[in-house]
C-alpha positions as CSV (number, residue, x, y, z in Angstrom):
1,M,-264.0,12.2,-69.5
2,P,-266.3,11.4,-66.4
3,P,-268.8,13.6,-65.1
4,R,-267.9,16.0,-62.4
5,N,-270.9,15.2,-60.4
6,R,-269.9,11.6,-60.0
7,P,-270.1,10.5,-56.4
8,R,-266.6,9.8,-54.8
9,P,-266.2,6.5,-53.5
10,D,-266.7,6.4,-49.5
11,R,-263.1,6.0,-48.1
12,S,-264.0,6.0,-44.4
13,P,-262.5,3.3,-42.3
14,V,-264.7,0.3,-42.2
15,P,-265.4,-0.5,-38.6
16,V,-263.7,-3.8,-37.7
17,P,-265.6,-5.9,-35.1
18,R,-264.3,-6.1,-31.6
19,P,-264.0,-9.5,-30.1
20,F,-266.3,-10.3,-27.1
21,S,-265.0,-9.0,-24.0
22,V,-266.7,-8.9,-20.2
23,A,-265.5,-6.2,-17.9
24,L,-265.0,-8.2,-14.6
25,P,-266.2,-6.4,-11.2
26,P,-263.4,-4.9,-9.1
27,W,-264.0,-7.3,-6.3
28,L,-263.3,-10.1,-8.7
29,T,-260.4,-8.5,-10.7
30,H,-258.7,-7.9,-7.4
31,A,-259.0,-11.6,-6.7
32,L,-257.2,-12.6,-9.6
33,R,-254.7,-10.2,-9.5
34,A,-250.9,-11.3,-8.4
35,Q,-247.8,-9.3,-7.7
36,R,-244.8,-9.8,-10.2
37,G,-240.9,-9.5,-9.8
38,P,-237.9,-11.7,-9.7
39,V,-237.7,-14.8,-7.4
40,P,-236.0,-14.1,-3.9
41,W,-233.6,-16.7,-3.9
42,N,-232.3,-15.5,-0.5
43,A,-235.6,-15.7,1.0
44,V,-236.2,-19.2,-0.3
45,V,-233.1,-20.4,0.9
46,R,-233.9,-19.0,4.3
47,G,-237.2,-20.5,4.1
48,A,-235.8,-23.9,3.3
49,L,-233.3,-23.6,6.4
50,A,-235.8,-22.4,8.6
51,A,-239.0,-24.6,9.8
52,G,-237.8,-28.0,7.9
53,P,-234.3,-28.3,9.8
54,L,-236.0,-27.2,13.2
55,L,-238.6,-30.0,12.8
56,L,-235.9,-32.6,11.8
57,A,-233.9,-32.0,14.8
58,A,-236.8,-32.3,17.0
59,V,-237.7,-35.7,15.5
60,L,-234.2,-37.0,15.8
61,V,-234.3,-36.2,19.6
62,G,-237.8,-37.6,19.9
63,Q,-239.6,-34.3,20.8
64,E,-241.9,-33.8,17.9
65,S,-244.0,-31.5,19.7
66,I,-241.5,-29.2,20.3
67,G,-240.5,-29.2,17.0
68,V,-243.9,-28.4,15.7
69,M,-243.9,-25.0,17.9
70,A,-240.5,-24.1,16.7
71,A,-241.7,-25.0,13.0
72,L,-244.9,-23.0,13.7
73,G,-242.7,-20.0,14.7
74,A,-240.5,-19.9,11.7
75,M,-243.2,-20.3,9.6
76,L,-245.3,-17.3,10.6
77,A,-241.9,-15.4,10.9
78,G,-241.4,-16.5,7.0
79,I,-244.5,-14.8,6.2
80,N,-243.2,-11.7,7.4
81,D,-239.6,-12.2,5.9
82,R,-240.3,-9.2,2.9
83,P,-237.4,-7.5,1.0
84,G,-235.5,-4.8,2.9
85,S,-232.4,-4.2,5.3
86,R,-231.6,-6.5,8.0
87,R,-232.0,-4.1,10.8
88,T,-236.0,-3.6,9.4
89,A,-236.3,-7.3,9.1
90,V,-235.3,-7.9,13.0
91,H,-238.3,-5.5,13.6
92,R,-240.7,-6.7,11.2
93,I,-240.1,-10.5,12.2
94,G,-239.3,-9.9,16.0
95,V,-242.2,-7.8,17.0
96,P,-244.8,-10.0,15.6
97,G,-242.8,-13.3,17.0
98,L,-243.2,-11.5,20.7
99,A,-246.8,-11.0,20.0
100,G,-247.3,-14.7,19.0
101,A,-245.5,-15.9,22.0
102,A,-247.6,-14.0,24.3
103,G,-250.7,-15.3,22.5
104,L,-249.4,-18.8,23.2
105,V,-249.3,-18.0,26.9
106,V,-252.5,-16.3,27.0
107,G,-254.6,-18.8,24.8
108,T,-252.7,-22.1,26.7
109,Y,-253.4,-21.0,30.2
110,A,-257.0,-19.7,29.3
111,G,-257.7,-23.0,27.5
112,E,-256.6,-25.1,30.4
113,G,-258.5,-23.2,33.2
114,L,-261.7,-21.7,31.7
115,G,-264.8,-23.2,30.2
116,A,-266.2,-22.4,26.8
117,V,-268.1,-19.2,27.4
118,P,-265.5,-17.5,29.5
119,L,-262.7,-18.9,27.1
120,T,-264.8,-17.2,24.0
121,L,-265.2,-14.0,25.9
122,I,-261.6,-13.9,26.4
123,L,-260.6,-14.4,23.0
124,T,-263.2,-11.7,21.8
125,V,-261.5,-9.1,24.0
126,L,-258.2,-10.2,22.8
127,G,-259.3,-9.8,19.0
128,L,-260.9,-6.4,19.9
129,L,-257.4,-5.3,21.2
130,A,-255.3,-6.7,18.5
131,G,-257.7,-5.5,15.7
132,A,-257.3,-1.9,17.1
133,V,-253.7,-2.1,17.3
134,S,-253.4,-3.4,13.7
135,A,-254.4,-0.2,12.2
136,V,-251.3,1.5,13.4
137,G,-249.2,-0.2,10.4
138,P,-248.0,-3.2,8.9
139,V,-245.8,-4.7,11.6
140,S,-248.6,-3.9,14.2
141,S,-250.8,-5.7,11.8
142,G,-248.5,-8.7,11.6
143,A,-248.2,-8.6,15.3
144,G,-252.2,-8.5,15.8
145,T,-252.3,-11.5,13.4
146,Q,-250.0,-13.7,15.1
147,L,-251.2,-12.9,18.5
148,L,-254.8,-14.1,17.8
149,V,-253.4,-17.2,15.8
150,A,-251.1,-18.2,18.5
151,A,-253.9,-17.6,21.1
152,A,-256.3,-20.1,19.1
153,I,-253.6,-22.7,18.9
154,G,-252.5,-22.5,22.3
155,A,-256.1,-22.9,23.7
156,G,-256.9,-25.5,21.1
157,M,-254.1,-27.8,20.2
158,P,-253.4,-30.5,22.5
159,L,-249.6,-30.4,23.4
160,P,-247.6,-31.6,26.6
161,E,-245.9,-28.7,27.3
162,P,-246.9,-25.9,29.4
163,G,-247.7,-22.5,28.0
164,W,-244.2,-20.5,28.7
165,Q,-242.4,-23.7,27.0
166,R,-244.6,-23.4,24.1
167,A,-243.9,-19.6,23.9
168,L,-240.2,-20.3,24.3
169,F,-240.1,-22.8,21.5
170,F,-242.2,-20.4,19.2
171,L,-239.8,-17.5,20.0
172,A,-237.0,-19.9,19.1
173,G,-238.4,-20.6,15.7
174,A,-238.7,-17.0,15.0
175,G,-235.4,-16.2,16.2
176,W,-233.8,-18.9,14.3
177,L,-235.1,-17.2,10.8
178,I,-233.7,-13.7,12.3
179,V,-230.3,-15.4,12.7
180,L,-230.6,-16.7,9.2
181,R,-231.6,-13.0,8.0
182,L,-228.6,-11.4,9.7
183,V,-225.9,-14.1,8.7
184,L,-226.7,-15.4,5.4
185,P,-225.5,-12.9,2.8
186,T,-227.4,-11.8,-0.5
187,P,-225.9,-13.4,-3.6
188,G,-223.8,-10.9,-5.2
189,A,-223.3,-8.7,-2.1
190,L,-220.3,-10.1,-0.7
191,A,-218.0,-7.4,-2.7
192,H,-219.2,-4.8,-0.4
193,D,-220.1,-4.8,3.1
194,F,-222.8,-7.3,2.8
195,R,-224.4,-6.2,6.2
196,F,-226.0,-3.1,4.5
197,D,-227.0,-4.7,1.0
198,G,-230.8,-4.2,1.4
199,E,-229.9,-0.4,2.4
200,R,-227.9,-0.2,-0.7
201,V,-230.3,-1.5,-3.1
202,A,-233.0,0.7,-1.5
203,V,-231.0,3.8,-2.1
204,A,-230.0,2.8,-5.6
205,D,-233.7,2.2,-6.5
206,V,-234.6,5.8,-5.4
207,Y,-231.9,7.1,-7.9
208,D,-233.3,5.0,-10.5
209,A,-236.9,6.1,-9.8
210,I,-236.0,9.7,-10.0
211,A,-234.4,9.0,-13.4
212,E,-237.4,7.4,-14.6
213,L,-239.4,10.5,-13.5
214,L,-237.4,12.9,-15.4
215,A,-237.6,10.7,-18.5
216,A,-241.4,10.6,-18.0
217,A,-241.9,14.3,-17.6
218,G,-244.1,15.8,-19.8
219,G,-245.9,12.3,-20.9
220,E,-248.8,10.4,-19.8
221,Q,-246.6,8.1,-17.3
222,A,-245.3,11.2,-15.1
223,G,-247.7,10.4,-12.5
224,A,-247.1,6.8,-12.5
225,R,-243.5,7.5,-12.1
226,R,-244.2,10.1,-9.5
227,A,-245.9,7.4,-7.2
228,A,-243.0,4.7,-8.0
229,L,-240.7,7.4,-6.8
230,T,-242.7,7.9,-3.6
231,A,-242.6,4.0,-3.1
232,A,-238.9,3.8,-3.5
233,L,-238.2,6.7,-1.0
234,D,-240.7,5.2,1.3
235,H,-238.7,1.7,1.1
236,A,-235.4,3.5,1.5
237,Q,-236.6,5.4,4.5
238,D,-237.5,2.2,6.1
239,A,-234.5,0.4,5.3
240,L,-232.3,3.3,6.9
241,A,-234.4,4.2,9.8
242,G,-234.8,0.5,11.3
243,P,-234.4,0.1,14.8
244,R,-231.0,0.3,16.4
245,L,-229.1,0.3,19.9
246,R,-227.4,3.6,18.6
247,R,-229.2,6.9,17.5
248,Y,-226.7,7.6,14.9
249,A,-224.8,5.5,12.3
250,S,-221.9,3.4,13.9
251,S,-219.9,2.5,10.6
252,S,-218.7,4.5,7.8
253,A,-220.5,2.4,5.3
254,E,-223.8,3.1,7.0
255,R,-223.0,7.1,7.1
256,R,-222.1,6.6,3.2
257,L,-225.4,5.4,2.5
258,R,-227.2,7.8,4.7
259,A,-225.4,10.8,2.9
260,Q,-226.3,9.2,-0.4
261,Y,-230.0,8.8,0.6
262,A,-230.0,12.6,1.8
263,A,-228.3,13.8,-1.5
264,A,-231.2,12.1,-3.3
265,L,-233.8,14.1,-1.5
266,P,-233.3,17.5,-3.5
267,L,-233.0,15.5,-6.5
268,A,-236.4,13.8,-5.9
269,E,-237.6,17.5,-5.2
270,A,-236.5,18.9,-8.5
271,A,-237.5,16.0,-10.4
272,T,-241.1,16.4,-8.8
273,A,-241.2,20.0,-9.9
274,L,-240.2,19.5,-13.4
275,A,-242.8,16.7,-13.9
276,W,-245.2,19.4,-12.5
277,A,-244.4,21.9,-15.0
278,G,-245.3,19.3,-17.5
279,D,-242.4,19.8,-20.1
280,A,-240.6,17.2,-21.8
281,L,-236.9,17.1,-21.0
282,P,-233.9,16.0,-23.0
283,A,-232.8,12.4,-22.5
284,R,-229.6,13.4,-21.3
285,T,-231.4,14.9,-18.1
286,A,-232.0,11.5,-16.5
287,E,-228.4,10.3,-17.1
288,G,-227.0,11.8,-13.9
289,P,-229.4,10.1,-11.6
290,R,-228.7,6.7,-13.5
291,R,-225.1,7.0,-13.2
292,L,-225.7,7.9,-9.5
293,A,-227.5,4.5,-9.2
294,V,-224.9,2.4,-10.6
295,A,-222.2,4.4,-8.2
296,V,-224.4,3.3,-5.1
297,R,-224.7,-0.4,-6.6
298,T,-221.1,-0.7,-7.2
299,G,-219.4,1.3,-4.9
300,E,-217.4,3.2,-7.2
301,P,-217.1,7.1,-7.9
302,C,-220.1,8.2,-10.0
303,G,-217.8,9.6,-12.6
304,P,-218.6,12.6,-14.9
305,L,-222.5,13.7,-14.9
306,P,-224.0,15.4,-17.7
307,A,-225.1,18.8,-16.5
308,P,-228.7,19.8,-17.5
309,A,-229.2,23.2,-19.2
310,R,-230.2,26.0,-16.3
311,S,-232.8,27.5,-18.2
312,V,-235.7,27.2,-15.7
313,P,-235.9,27.0,-11.8
314,G,-236.5,23.3,-11.9
315,L,-233.3,22.7,-14.2
316,R,-231.2,25.0,-11.7
317,A,-232.3,23.1,-8.7
318,L,-231.6,19.6,-10.5
319,D,-228.3,20.8,-11.5
320,D,-227.4,22.0,-7.9
321,A,-228.7,18.9,-6.6
322,L,-226.7,16.9,-9.0
323,L,-223.5,18.9,-8.2
324,H,-224.1,18.3,-4.5
325,A,-224.7,14.5,-5.1
326,A,-221.5,14.0,-7.2
327,E,-219.5,15.9,-4.3
328,T,-221.1,13.6,-1.8
329,F,-220.3,10.5,-3.6
330,D,-216.8,11.4,-4.5
331,R,-216.2,11.9,-0.7
332,G,-216.9,8.3,-0.2
333,G,-215.1,7.2,-3.3
334,K,-211.7,5.8,-3.9
335,K,-210.4,9.0,-5.4
336,P,-211.3,12.3,-3.5
337,G,-211.3,15.5,-5.4
338,S,-211.5,13.8,-8.9
339,M,-215.2,14.5,-9.2
340,H,-216.1,16.1,-12.8
341,I,-219.1,17.3,-14.6
342,D,-219.2,17.0,-18.5
343,G,-215.1,17.4,-18.4
344,K,-215.0,20.3,-16.0
345,N,-214.0,20.3,-12.3
346,A,-216.9,21.4,-10.1
347,A,-215.2,24.2,-8.8
348,D,-215.2,25.9,-12.4
349,K,-219.1,25.4,-12.7
350,H,-221.5,28.2,-12.2
351,G,-222.3,26.4,-9.2
352,A,-219.1,26.8,-7.6
353,A,-220.5,29.2,-4.8
354,L,-222.6,26.1,-4.0
355,H,-219.5,24.0,-2.9
356,S,-217.3,26.7,-2.1
357,N,-218.4,26.9,1.3
358,T,-219.3,23.6,2.5
359,G,-222.0,23.6,5.2
360,T,-223.1,27.1,4.7
361,N,-225.6,26.9,2.0
362,P,-229.1,25.6,2.7
363,L,-228.8,22.5,0.4
364,D,-225.7,21.1,2.0
365,R,-226.6,22.1,5.3
366,G,-229.8,20.2,4.9
367,A,-228.2,17.0,3.5
368,R,-225.7,16.9,6.4
369,Q,-228.3,17.3,8.9
370,T,-230.7,14.8,7.2
371,A,-227.5,12.2,7.2
372,H,-226.5,12.9,10.7
373,K,-230.2,12.5,12.5
374,G,-231.7,9.9,9.9
375,P,-234.5,10.1,7.5
376,R,-237.4,9.9,10.1
377,L,-239.4,13.3,10.8
378,R,-240.3,12.4,14.4
379,P,-239.5,9.7,16.9
380,F,-241.9,7.4,18.4
381,R,-244.7,8.8,20.4
382,A,-247.2,7.2,22.7
383,K,-249.9,9.6,22.1
384,P,-250.2,9.8,18.3
385,L,-250.4,5.9,18.5
386,L,-253.0,5.9,21.1
387,R,-255.1,8.3,18.7
388,T,-254.6,5.8,15.9
389,V,-255.7,2.9,17.9
390,T,-258.7,4.5,19.4
391,G,-259.7,6.4,16.2
392,A,-262.2,5.5,13.8
393,G,-259.9,3.0,11.7
394,G,-258.8,1.3,15.0
395,R,-262.5,1.2,16.3
396,E,-263.9,-0.2,13.1
397,Y,-261.3,-2.7,12.5
398,G,-261.2,-4.0,16.0
399,F,-264.9,-4.4,16.2
400,R,-264.8,-6.4,13.0
401,V,-262.0,-8.8,14.4
402,A,-263.3,-9.2,17.9
403,L,-266.5,-10.1,16.3
404,C,-265.3,-12.5,13.7
405,Y,-262.7,-14.1,16.2
406,G,-265.3,-14.4,18.7
407,A,-267.9,-15.9,16.8
408,S,-265.7,-18.2,15.1
409,A,-264.4,-19.7,18.5
410,A,-267.9,-20.0,19.7
411,V,-269.0,-22.1,16.6
412,A,-265.8,-24.0,16.6
413,Q,-266.1,-25.2,20.3
414,A,-269.8,-25.9,19.9
415,L,-268.9,-28.5,17.0
416,H,-266.4,-30.1,19.5
417,H,-264.0,-30.8,16.6
418,V,-260.5,-31.8,17.7
419,H,-259.0,-29.2,15.6
420,W,-261.4,-26.4,16.4
421,Y,-258.5,-23.7,16.8
422,W,-258.6,-24.1,12.8
423,L,-261.6,-22.0,12.6
424,P,-260.8,-18.8,14.5
425,A,-257.2,-19.1,13.2
426,T,-258.6,-18.8,9.7
427,A,-261.1,-16.1,10.5
428,V,-258.0,-14.2,11.7
429,F,-256.5,-14.0,8.3
430,L,-259.5,-13.5,6.5
431,V,-260.6,-10.4,8.4
432,K,-257.4,-8.3,7.8
433,P,-258.1,-5.4,5.4
434,D,-254.7,-5.1,4.4
435,L,-254.7,-8.5,2.7
436,G,-257.0,-7.1,0.1
437,P,-260.9,-6.7,0.0
438,L,-263.1,-9.1,1.9
439,V,-264.5,-11.1,-1.1
440,S,-261.3,-11.3,-2.5
441,R,-259.7,-12.7,0.8
442,V,-262.3,-15.1,1.1
443,L,-262.4,-16.6,-2.5
444,N,-258.5,-16.7,-2.4
445,R,-258.6,-18.3,1.0
446,A,-261.2,-21.0,0.0
447,A,-259.3,-21.9,-3.2
448,G,-255.9,-22.1,-1.6
449,T,-257.0,-24.4,1.2
450,V,-258.7,-26.4,-1.1
451,L,-255.8,-26.9,-3.5
452,G,-253.5,-27.3,-0.4
453,A,-255.5,-29.9,1.3
454,L,-255.9,-31.9,-2.0
455,V,-251.9,-31.5,-2.6
456,F,-251.2,-32.7,1.0
457,A,-253.7,-35.5,0.7
458,G,-251.8,-36.7,-2.3
459,F,-248.4,-36.5,-0.8
460,A,-249.5,-38.0,2.6
461,A,-250.4,-41.4,0.8
462,V,-247.2,-41.7,-0.9
463,L,-244.4,-40.2,1.5
464,P,-242.7,-42.4,4.2
465,R,-243.2,-40.9,7.7
466,P,-241.8,-38.7,9.3
467,E,-238.9,-37.8,7.1
468,G,-241.2,-37.1,4.1
469,L,-243.4,-35.1,6.2
470,V,-240.0,-33.0,7.1
471,A,-239.0,-32.8,3.7
472,L,-242.2,-31.3,3.0
473,V,-242.2,-28.7,5.3
474,A,-238.8,-27.8,4.4
475,I,-240.2,-27.3,0.5
476,S,-243.3,-25.5,1.7
477,G,-241.1,-23.1,3.8
478,A,-238.8,-22.6,0.7
479,L,-241.9,-21.5,-1.5
480,I,-243.7,-19.1,1.1
481,P,-241.6,-16.0,0.0
482,V,-242.7,-16.9,-3.7
483,A,-246.2,-17.3,-2.7
484,T,-246.9,-14.3,-0.8
485,R,-247.3,-12.8,-4.4
486,H,-250.9,-14.1,-4.6
487,F,-253.1,-14.7,-1.0
488,A,-254.5,-17.9,-2.8
489,A,-251.0,-19.2,-3.6
490,Q,-249.8,-18.6,0.2
491,T,-252.6,-20.2,1.5
492,A,-252.0,-23.4,-0.4
493,V,-248.4,-23.6,0.7
494,V,-249.3,-22.9,4.3
495,T,-252.1,-25.3,4.4
496,V,-249.6,-28.1,3.2
497,L,-247.1,-26.9,5.8
498,V,-249.6,-27.1,8.8
499,L,-251.3,-30.3,7.9
500,A,-247.6,-31.8,7.6
501,L,-246.8,-30.3,11.2
502,V,-250.0,-31.5,12.6
503,M,-249.5,-35.2,11.2
504,V,-245.6,-35.2,12.6
505,G,-247.2,-33.9,16.1
506,G,-249.0,-37.1,16.1
507,E,-252.5,-36.1,14.9
508,P,-254.6,-38.0,12.3
509,E,-254.5,-36.7,8.5
510,A,-257.0,-33.9,8.6
511,S,-257.0,-32.3,5.0
512,W,-261.1,-32.9,4.6
513,S,-261.9,-31.2,8.0
514,R,-259.3,-28.4,7.0
515,I,-261.3,-27.7,4.0
516,G,-264.7,-27.9,5.9
517,E,-263.5,-25.5,8.6
518,T,-262.2,-23.2,5.9
519,L,-265.4,-22.5,4.2
520,L,-267.1,-22.1,7.5
521,A,-264.6,-19.4,8.5
522,C,-265.3,-17.7,5.1
523,A,-269.0,-17.9,5.5
524,I,-268.7,-16.5,9.2
525,V,-266.3,-13.5,8.0
526,L,-268.7,-12.7,4.9
527,I,-271.7,-12.6,7.1
528,V,-270.0,-10.5,9.8
529,G,-268.1,-8.3,7.4
530,H,-271.4,-6.7,5.9
531,L,-273.3,-6.4,9.0
532,P,-274.3,-3.0,10.3
533,A,-271.7,-1.5,12.7
534,P,-271.8,1.0,15.1
535,G,-270.2,4.4,13.9
536,Q,-269.1,5.2,10.2
537,R,-268.2,2.7,8.0
538,G,-265.0,3.4,6.0
539,G,-263.5,4.6,9.1
540,N,-259.9,3.5,8.1
541,V,-260.0,5.3,4.8
542,K,-261.2,8.3,6.2
543,A,-258.8,8.3,9.2
544,R,-255.8,8.0,6.7
545,L,-257.5,10.8,4.5
546,T,-257.2,13.0,7.3
547,S,-253.8,12.1,8.5
548,A,-252.5,13.0,4.8
549,T,-254.7,16.4,4.8
550,D,-252.8,17.3,8.0
551,A,-249.4,16.3,6.5
552,A,-250.0,18.2,3.4
553,H,-251.0,21.1,5.4
554,A,-247.9,21.0,7.3
555,Y,-245.8,20.6,4.2
556,L,-247.7,23.7,2.6
557,T,-247.6,25.9,5.5
558,H,-243.5,25.2,5.9
559,V,-242.9,26.0,2.4
560,L,-245.2,29.4,2.3
561,S,-243.6,30.8,5.6
562,G,-240.3,31.0,3.8
563,A,-238.3,28.8,6.2
564,D,-234.7,27.9,5.0
565,D,-234.7,24.6,7.0
566,R,-234.0,22.0,4.0
567,A,-234.0,19.3,6.3
568,A,-237.3,19.9,7.7
569,R,-238.8,20.8,4.5
570,W,-237.6,17.3,3.1
571,A,-239.2,15.2,6.1
572,L,-242.2,17.3,5.8
573,R,-242.5,16.5,2.1
574,R,-241.6,12.6,2.7
575,E,-244.2,12.8,5.5
576,A,-246.9,14.1,3.2
577,Y,-246.1,11.7,0.2
578,R,-246.0,8.8,2.6
579,K,-249.4,9.4,4.4
580,L,-250.8,9.9,0.8
581,A,-249.6,6.8,-0.2
582,E,-251.1,4.8,2.7
583,A,-254.4,6.7,2.0
584,R,-254.4,5.8,-1.7
585,A,-253.5,2.2,-0.7
586,A,-256.6,1.9,1.8
587,I,-258.9,3.7,-0.9
588,D,-257.7,1.0,-3.6
589,R,-258.8,-1.8,-1.4
590,A,-262.1,-0.1,-0.3
591,A,-263.0,0.4,-3.9
592,A,-262.6,-3.3,-4.8
593,E,-265.2,-4.3,-2.1
594,L,-268.8,-5.3,-3.1
595,P,-271.0,-2.4,-3.6
596,T,-272.5,-2.5,-0.3
597,L,-269.2,-1.6,1.2
598,A,-267.3,0.2,-1.6
599,R,-270.3,3.0,-1.6
600,H,-269.0,4.2,2.0
601,T,-265.9,5.3,0.5
602,E,-267.1,6.7,-2.6
603,G,-265.1,9.9,-3.4
604,T,-262.5,9.5,-1.4
605,D,-260.2,8.8,-4.6
606,E,-260.9,12.3,-5.6
607,V,-259.7,13.9,-2.3
608,A,-256.5,11.6,-2.7
609,A,-255.8,12.7,-6.0
610,T,-256.6,16.7,-5.4
611,L,-254.2,15.9,-2.3
612,E,-251.5,14.7,-4.5
613,R,-251.6,17.3,-7.0
614,L,-251.4,19.9,-3.9
615,V,-248.3,18.4,-2.6
616,D,-246.8,18.3,-6.2
617,T,-247.6,21.9,-6.5
618,T,-246.2,22.7,-3.2
619,T,-243.0,21.0,-4.2
620,A,-243.0,23.0,-7.2
621,C,-243.5,26.1,-5.2
622,A,-240.5,25.4,-3.1
623,V,-238.1,25.0,-6.0
624,H,-239.3,28.1,-7.6
625,L,-239.1,30.1,-4.0
626,D,-235.5,28.8,-3.7
627,D,-234.6,30.1,-6.9
628,T,-236.7,33.6,-7.3
629,G,-237.9,34.1,-3.9
630,R,-241.4,34.6,-5.0
631,L,-244.3,32.8,-6.6
632,T,-245.7,33.2,-10.0
633,P,-249.3,33.8,-10.9
634,R,-249.7,30.2,-12.3
635,H,-248.4,28.9,-8.5
636,T,-250.7,30.7,-6.8
637,E,-253.6,30.2,-9.0
638,R,-253.0,26.5,-9.0
639,L,-253.1,26.3,-5.2
640,A,-256.1,28.3,-4.8
641,T,-257.8,26.3,-7.4
642,L,-256.9,23.0,-5.4
643,L,-257.7,24.2,-2.2
644,D,-261.3,25.1,-3.4
645,E,-261.6,21.6,-5.1
646,L,-260.5,20.1,-1.6
647,V,-263.1,21.5,0.0
648,E,-266.0,20.8,-2.4
649,Q,-264.6,17.0,-2.7
650,R,-264.4,16.3,1.1
651,E,-267.8,17.8,1.4
652,R,-269.0,15.3,-1.3
653,A,-267.3,12.4,0.5
654,G,-268.5,13.0,3.9
655,L,-265.3,14.1,5.3
656,A,-264.8,17.0,7.9
657,D,-263.6,20.4,6.7
658,P,-260.0,20.8,6.4
659,P,-258.0,23.0,8.8
660,A,-259.0,26.8,8.5
661,D,-255.5,27.9,8.2
662,L,-254.9,25.6,5.4
663,L,-257.7,27.1,3.1
664,S,-256.3,30.6,4.2
665,A,-252.8,29.5,2.9
């Protein structure tokens, strides 16, 4: 028998040596990051049919310079050809196209009638204006970019046509892509009204995002799923609220999609409140939104929907929203009056009162108002737009763009290079903050240009002219929608296309000069981007955080006031989450800058996170007030804690105090 005091063997796990790993800095990891997703084959087809055929037609009639301008307009339009509805695409492509045409006119006549010094001053002022306007949003940013790129091309590219003709052919190229966007159907969309395939996909994605959030409730992925729901709602809102000649929907298909979008809003509200509660939900809870997503995509009735247990206010709100959504889908289906939930007719459910007096309950009334007036909170107004342009973000961005654009134009003209317009045009793309952090843009631009120039030099040595170059333009146009996932890939494809256009226009092969001027533009933008600037650095981030705080304040005030206007509440909630998403995107880009720039926005991510929790809590309060008419101590204590945290974090981040009435809420 062994002695009792014998030492026991050490059974603790033996540490396994980890493989050697290096943590890359944020500015480098961002440069290596690429978007993922399925290949947008419809956009690829449009790209192949845009610049290439236009250039071919011009070559066949002996007007190569006209074809170069039209192909250039189609190429820049293709960069802005993103997923979404047709109506939104007209706005996203058309507004930058008009700005580019205006830039061609200004640049051409300024380049013909002014010397180097006054021309540089004109371009610098133009950069200040375009940069400030770019702070408004993505479409304005695209318009500012095309304005400056086209102005540089108009001033420096030797073409026989006058400025107004260049602008017309440029517009024709952008307009041709818009025609392709409107006419060509999306594969698989011919079974329905293909005019609204973008809206249909966007609304279906909202229901899928709601289901994912419900499935993630109580888990670690709940926050990410809520952010994904915000992105889906933003996309659907943009798709349905695109530019129109008439204020209200003009077809039954569009009215049905608007009603389905409006029916998703109370579902999203209930799902957010359930995720805020932090309790895991049964799997069947997410089944209803998933079936609604399928119904949107197929156009068929949604069929029976599993009803959640009505044990807590969030589940009761979800059940009521499902009842309303099922009735909305049933009215747009092929078998009116046949909607069931778990095998029972909706009128026999506990929610019979919800539907027995259609139009008089707050949920149904709010959904009808939202579907009728559209998803936007407020119409376009000039005064808020002017405040954005002249605010901290607009001033900071305008100053950087003007300095980079003007300096690159001056250096390019001093070098007396035949392609001097490439230098300021490259600087415009490099100085755009919505394309990523500064160093990431510079690295990707340099790598993409070198790769594109080398690829073109190889093709130019073996391809027949001009038919081989025209084919290269068509192939490059088809690759642009795929290449937009990474800035370096996009730069490489655009470099090949531009060099081919230059050679078709009669100028000599210019791969090596393209590389040299790109590297020079990278150096200019890096130097200017890190120079001390007048005013406060990080102005764009702080301006967007202020806007998000104001939107959260308006939403919280409305909920605590006890107002029963659901349409206004949903619109305020959408505005708050949209502003927060914009602020979060700007913060993430700023955090990936070099430390000398990133330090100016330190602490802003904590402010954004607190604001997100505040808006989530406000949504939970709204759902609870609808159910019981009063808040629990958990809700009030959570609101008070978040408001106190918001004050402290804003002070640490160097932001102004939030509105006084927000703190007293």
